[in-house]
C-alpha positions in Angstrom: 19.3 -4.4 62.9 18.3 -1.7 65.3 18.0 2.0 64.7 18.5 4.6 67.4 15.2 6.1 68.5 13.2 3.6 66.4 12.6 0.6 68.5 11.8 -2.5 66.5 13.7 -3.5 63.3 10.9 -2.3 61.0 10.1 0.9 62.8 10.7 4.2 61.1 13.6 6.3 62.2 15.2 9.6 61.2 16.9 9.4 57.8 20.1 11.0 59.1 20.6 8.0 61.5 20.3 5.3 58.9 23.8 4.1 58.3 25.2 0.9 56.9 28.7 -0.2 57.8 30.3 -2.2 55.0 33.8 -3.4 55.7 34.5 -0.6 58.0 33.2 2.3 55.7 29.9 4.1 56.2 27.7 4.5 53.2 24.5 6.5 53.6 21.5 5.6 51.4 20.3 8.2 48.9 16.6 7.6 49.3 15.7 8.0 53.0 12.0 7.6 52.4 12.4 4.3 50.6 14.9 3.1 53.3 12.5 4.0 56.2 9.7 2.0 54.6 11.9 -1.1 53.9 12.9 -4.0 56.1 16.5 -4.8 57.1 16.9 -7.3 54.3 15.4 -5.1 51.6 17.5 -2.2 52.8 20.7 -4.2 52.5 19.7 -5.8 49.1 18.7 -2.5 47.4 21.1 -0.1 49.0 24.3 -2.1 48.6 23.8 -4.8 45.9 27.5 -5.3 45.2 28.5 -5.9 48.8 29.9 -9.4 49.5 29.8 -9.1 53.3 27.7 -6.8 55.4 28.2 -6.5 59.1 25.4 -5.0 61.2 27.1 -3.5 64.2 26.5 -0.5 66.3 27.7 2.8 65.0 30.2 3.4 67.7 32.1 0.2 66.8 33.4 1.7 63.5 34.9 4.9 62.4 33.5 5.9 59.0 36.0 6.7 56.3 36.0 10.3 55.0 35.5 9.2 51.4 32.6 7.0 52.3 31.0 9.9 54.2 31.5 12.2 51.3 29.8 9.8 48.9 27.0 9.3 51.3 26.4 13.0 51.8 26.5 13.4 48.0 23.8 10.8 47.5 21.8 12.2 50.4 21.8 15.6 49.0 20.9 14.5 45.5 18.1 12.2 46.8 18.7 9.6 44.1 18.1 5.8 44.4 20.9 4.3 46.3 21.8 1.6 43.7 21.9 4.2 40.9 24.2 6.5 42.8 26.5 3.7 43.8 26.9 2.7 40.1 27.5 6.3 39.0 30.3 6.8 41.6 32.0 3.5 40.8 31.7 3.4 37.0 34.9 4.3 35.1 34.8 6.7 32.1 37.1 8.0 29.3 38.3 11.6 29.5 37.6 13.9 26.6 41.3 13.9 25.7 41.4 10.1 25.5 38.3 10.1 23.3 39.8 12.7 20.9 43.1 10.9 20.7 41.3 7.6 19.9 39.3 9.3 17.2 42.4 10.9 15.8 44.1 7.6 15.5 41.1 6.0 13.8 41.0 8.9 11.3 44.7 8.5 10.5 44.3 4.7 9.9 41.2 5.3 7.8 43.0 7.9 5.7 45.9 5.5 5.1 43.8 2.4 4.2 40.6 3.7 2.5 42.3 5.0 -0.8 43.9 1.6 -1.3 40.7 -0.3 -0.6 38.7 2.0 -2.9 41.3 1.7 -5.7 41.3 -2.1 -5.4 37.5 -2.2 -5.6 37.5 0.1 -8.7 40.0 -2.1 -10.4 37.9 -5.2 -9.7 34.8 -3.5 -11.1 36.7 -2.4 -14.2 38.0 -5.9 -14.9 34.5 -7.5 -14.4 32.9 -5.0 -16.8 35.6 -5.6 -19.3 35.1 -9.4 -19.1 31.4 -8.8 -19.8 32.1 -6.7 -22.9 34.5 -9.3 -24.2 31.9 -12.1 -23.7 29.1 -10.1 -25.4 31.3 -9.3 -28.4 32.5 -12.9 -28.7 29.0 -14.2 -28.7 27.8 -11.6 -31.2 30.4 -12.3 -33.9 29.4 -15.9 -34.0 25.6 -15.7 -33.4 25.2 -12.8 -36.0 26.7 -14.9 -38.8 24.8 -18.0 -37.7 21.6 -16.1 -38.1 22.4 -14.0 -41.1 25.2 -15.7 -42.9 28.8 -14.5 -43.3 29.3 -10.8 -43.2 29.9 -9.5 -46.8 31.3 -6.1 -47.8 31.6 -4.6 -51.2 35.0 -3.9 -52.6 34.0 -0.4 -53.6 36.2 2.4 -52.3 33.2 4.7 -51.8 31.3 4.2 -48.6 27.5 4.0 -48.9 25.8 5.2 -45.7 22.8 3.0 -46.4 25.0 -0.1 -46.6 26.6 0.8 -43.3 23.3 1.3 -41.6 21.9 -1.9 -43.0 24.9 -3.9 -41.8 24.7 -2.4 -38.3 21.0 -3.2 -38.0 21.6 -6.7 -39.2 24.8 -7.9 -37.5 25.0 -5.6 -34.4 21.8 -4.1 -33.1 19.7 -7.3 -32.6 22.3 -8.8 -30.3 22.3 -6.0 -27.7 18.7 -6.3 -26.6 17.3 -3.0 -28.0 20.2 -0.6 -27.4 19.8 3.2 -27.6 21.4 4.2 -30.9 22.2 7.9 -31.2 20.9 9.6 -34.3 23.3 11.2 -36.7 24.4 14.6 -35.5 23.5 13.9 -31.8 26.6 14.0 -29.6 26.8 11.6 -26.7 28.7 14.0 -24.5 29.8 17.6 -24.6 32.9 18.3 -26.8 36.0 19.6 -25.2 36.7 23.3 -25.1 39.1 23.3 -28.1 37.5 20.5 -30.1 34.5 20.8 -32.4 33.4 17.2 -31.9 33.3 15.0 -28.9 36.4 12.8 -28.7 38.2 10.5 -26.3 41.5 11.2 -24.7 44.5 9.0 -24.5 46.0 8.0 -21.2 48.9 10.4 -21.8 46.3 13.3 -21.8 46.6 13.8 -25.6 43.4 14.0 -27.6 42.4 11.3 -30.0 41.6 12.3 -33.5 38.4 10.3 -34.0 35.0 12.0 -33.5 32.8 9.9 -31.3 29.2 10.0 -32.6 27.0 8.3 -35.2 27.8 9.1 -38.9 26.9 6.3 -41.3 28.8 7.8 -44.3 32.0 7.3 -42.2 30.9 3.8 -41.1 30.6 5.0 -37.4 27.8 4.2 -34.9 27.5 5.2 -31.2 25.0 3.3 -29.1 24.4 2.6 -25.4 23.2 -0.8 -24.0 20.8 -1.4 -21.2 23.6 -2.0 -18.7 25.0 1.4 -19.3 28.0 0.5 -21.4 28.6 2.8 -24.4 30.0 1.5 -27.7 31.5 3.3 -30.6 31.7 1.0 -33.6 34.0 1.7 -36.6 32.9 -0.5 -39.5 35.5 0.8 -41.9 39.2 1.1 -42.0 41.4 4.0 -43.2 43.7 3.3 -46.1 46.5 5.7 -46.8 47.1 6.8 -50.4 50.8 7.5 -51.2 52.3 9.6 -54.0 55.2 8.6 -56.1 57.7 9.7 -53.5 56.1 7.6 -50.7 54.3 10.5 -49.0 50.7 10.0 -47.7 48.5 12.4 -49.7 45.2 11.3 -48.2 43.3 8.6 -46.3 40.3 6.9 -47.7 37.6 4.8 -46.0 37.3 1.1 -47.1 34.9 -1.5 -45.9 36.4 -3.9 -43.4 35.3 -7.2 -41.9 37.8 -6.5 -39.1 36.0 -3.8 -37.1 37.2 -1.6 -34.2 35.1 -1.2 -31.1 35.5 1.4 -28.4 33.8 0.1 -25.2 33.2 2.8 -22.5 32.3 0.7 -19.4 30.7 3.6 -17.6 28.8 5.1 -20.5 29.1 8.8 -21.2 30.3 9.7 -17.7 33.9 10.9 -17.3 36.8 10.5 -17.5 36.3 9.1 -21.1 40.0 8.2 -21.3 41.3 5.2 -23.3 42.9 2.8 -20.8 40.8 4.1 -17.9 37.2 3.6 -18.7 37.4 3.2 -22.5 38.9 0.0 -24.0 39.5 -1.1 -27.6 38.6 -4.4 -29.2 38.8 -5.9 -32.7 35.8 -7.8 -33.9 36.9 -10.0 -36.9 33.9 -11.3 -38.8 36.1 -13.2 -41.3 37.6 -15.3 -38.5 34.6 -15.1 -36.1 36.8 -14.0 -33.3 37.2 -11.0 -30.9 40.6 -9.8 -29.7 41.8 -6.9 -27.6 43.4 -4.1 -29.7 47.1 -4.8 -29.8 46.8 -8.5 -29.5 49.4 -9.0 -32.2 52.0 -6.8 -30.5 54.9 -8.0 -28.3 54.7 -7.8 -24.6 57.1 -4.9 -24.5 55.1 -3.0 -27.1 51.9 -3.6 -25.1 53.5 -2.5 -21.8 55.0 0.6 -23.5 51.7 1.6 -25.0 49.7 1.0 -21.8 51.7 3.4 -19.7 51.5 7.0 -18.6 53.5 8.0 -21.7 51.5 5.8 -24.1 48.1 6.2 -25.7 46.4 3.3 -23.7 45.1 1.7 -26.9 46.6 -1.6 -25.9 45.4 -1.5 -22.3 42.7 -4.1 -22.8 45.4 -6.4 -24.2 47.6 -5.8 -21.2 44.8 -6.7 -18.7 44.1 -9.9 -20.6 47.8 -10.6 -20.8 48.1 -10.2 -17.0 45.4 -12.8 -16.4 42.5 -10.5 -16.3 44.0 -8.4 -13.6 45.1 -4.8 -13.3 48.7 -5.1 -12.2 50.5 -2.8 -9.9 52.5 -1.2 -12.7 49.2 -0.4 -14.7 48.9 3.3 -15.3 45.8 3.6 -13.0 
């Protein structure tokens, strides 16, 4: 390849006269100095790496295309390496409008799908924690009596707080691996604005009438296990006293081998709603068995209770009834 005014192939020549003719279009290198110091082969290889066929003819044999000249002049003015400039000119790119539209579509799809995915994950976590609670209680009611003999309660109508405390320390506490038992008078969470004592709420947004804290004279103990689950144990049962006309005049506590357990799967954190994060079980020491509260109710009764208009007291029974799943109609 000869250059005007240069002589031999490898002689230096003016940068403005160094022109390659590729398929009829002139492309000027962007780095004249590098071009002048390179051979014909190096010049072709580094300046136009993507060219499939390069013809080295005299300048007067071809008429440079306007667009090629424009690109060449741009590269010449910028003084960038030829290969880099060629790539920048040939590389396609998205416009700002296209990028914004794509991001908007992604945002819409995410907004539509994320709530469903999050809800499905929360349901799965709830069911798994509920299974663990059921397993722990089922093992406790058997193991505790194997170690300490059958649970025995006095027939006295008066509740003795020392009896209640001893029973808890014997049949409950050792089987939760050193749980944190709240002392009497210590509330696990702040009471509601219009209630003196901390209480749970039903799934229909009504307040429950049982104070949630430790008070042995009422046969009630609140404790938290190492995995963060909170339990409120009721070791007694209320018995209504009727007058001659059949009206309830008062309720009295009686010892009971069939004890109610409130299991709060996320501890004292909200929402503290029965049927959402609080579930009820019955631990029967006489029969050495654990059942979900409402186990003896009909399917219709369970479904009615575990609904937005119900209390949620039978929701654990509903989840077990549905094969340990939170169904679509569950009041989630």
